[in-house]
Residue, then its C-alpha position, 0 to 999 in steps of 0.5 A: x500500500x505504501x508503494x501504491x501511495x508513492x506510485x500515485x504521487x509519482x504519476x501526478x508529477x508525470x512519471x510512469x510506474x510499473x509494479x512487479x509482485x508475486x501472486x501470493x494468497x491475498x495479493x493486491x495485484x487487482x487493486x494495483x491494476x484497477x488504479x491504472x498501473x501496469x503490473x507484472x505478476x510472478x508465480x510463487x516458486x518452490x525454491x527458498x533461501x534460509x539466510x534472511x529472517x523473512x526469506x520465506x515471505x518471498x515465495x522464491x529464492x533471491x537468485x530465482x527472483x532476480x532472474x525473473x525480474x532482471x529481464x523485465x527491468x532491462x527491457x523497461x529501463x527505469x530511472x528508479x527501482x523501488x525495492x520494498x521487501x524484507x527478503x531482498x538484500x544487496x545481492x538482489x539489488x546488485x544483480x537486477x539493477x539496470x545500468x544508470x538506474x538508481x535504487x530506493x530501498x524502503x526498509x523497517x528492520x535495519x537487519x541486512x545490507x543494501x546496495x542503493x542510492x536512497x534508503x527510507x525507513x519511516x519508523x519512529x526512533x530510527x536513525x542513520x546510525x542503525x544503517x551505519x554498516x549496511x549501506x554504501x557511503x554515498x547512500x542518502x538516508x531518510x528516517x522517521x515518520x517525517x517521511x511516512x508515505x501517506x495518501x494526500x487525504x490524510x494531510x487534507x483532513x488533519x486540521x479538521x480532525x485536530x479541531x474536533x478532538x479539542x472537545x471529543x469524548x469516547x463514543x466511536x471506536x475504530x478497529x482496524x488490524x490490517x486488511x487481511x488479518x490472516x489470524x483473525x485477531x479482529x474476531x478475538x478482539x470482538x469476543x473480548x469486547x463482548x464481556x466488557x463494561x462500557x458506556x451504552x453510547x459506545x459504538x465500534x466500526x470494524x474495517x477489513x480488506x476485501x481479501x480478508x479470509x475471516x470476514x464471515x466469522x467477524x460478521x457473525x461475532x459482530x452480530x452477537x455483540x451487545x454493542x453497536x458494531x458496524x463491519x466495513x469491507x474494502x472501503x476507500x475513505x479510511x482517512x475520513x473514518x479515522x478523522x471521525x473516530x475518537x479512538x482506534x484499536x489498531x496494528x503497529x504497522x504503516x497505519x500508525x502514521x496515518x493515525x498520528x497525522x490525524x491525532x487519533x489516540x490508539x490502543x496499539x496491538x503488536x501483531x508481528x516482530x517487525x512492528x515491535x520497535x515502532x510500537x514501543x517507540x509510539x508508546x514511549x512518546x505517549x502517542x499510543x497505549x500498548x495491548x499485548x495480543x499474546x495474553x488475555x485481552x479482556x482486562x487490558x481492554x477494560x483498563x485501557x478503555x476506562x482510561x480513555x473515557x477521560x477526555x483529558x487522556x484522549x486529548x493528551x494522546x491525540x496531541x502527542x500523536x499529532x506531533x509525530x507525523x504531518x502527512x507530507x512525507x510522500x512529497x519529501x521523498x519525491x523531492x529527494x528522488x527527483x533531486x538525485x536523478 
């Protein structure tokens, strides 16, 4: 999704973009194509590497993947190659880079070497020192949510969202734990919420992606809830939904910066190891309250919602979140890319 945001912004400036991706279950190839971008789909392979921590996510070995991509890139001859995958490192980047092409790597982990001209890590608390021995000396480094790749509607709604929060109270709670939510954390959360003592005015809005395999289960759980629960699938107005919410229960991924831009207080659920550092950093800045998905949710949620029912607490978390991202990161990244052509 962040690459799609970057591609939209590049297109608005007159650039052409091509996507290359594998056909993993739950892929977003149709969404990308519907947005008007050319997409080259690669089948999921059988050969896997074991050296990198996320090697199994690639659906092929780096060598196999590079072989598939190299010809495509040579024929298309791009000015920039944007690489966003935890299972690719400097070996892949050196192998596939066309002559004269610059490379932008989007990373979150700082756990492997890269051969690139520009590196973007939009996580809170990340610094150049984290990549000190992993990049070429002349590589430019952009770190922090100041460069977060957010769609323009988040910046557009930021002012109105912050004005509304000056007098907000806890009524509308947005639940969004990722579009796919393969492990159905959303359903587990709704089950825990059934048993809580909440003000009668409390209502929940659940957002899932079109490819979520647990949509029907979530709908059934929502129908059995004592609270008002609306389940939405594949919506295109997420920024407005966030601006209208008083509190979010969300995953510690890229949507964290969207919520921060709109000053939306968050109960933050860390669902993957690569979300941990960013989640802890947000909590440390007072922008979110952590929920541990590995232990009982009921008591954690009850205590957190009692705290957030105080208007002063909501406002404090909102202000802290709004200081982290302003929604203009994509423009800053584009300016850097165009200056380095």
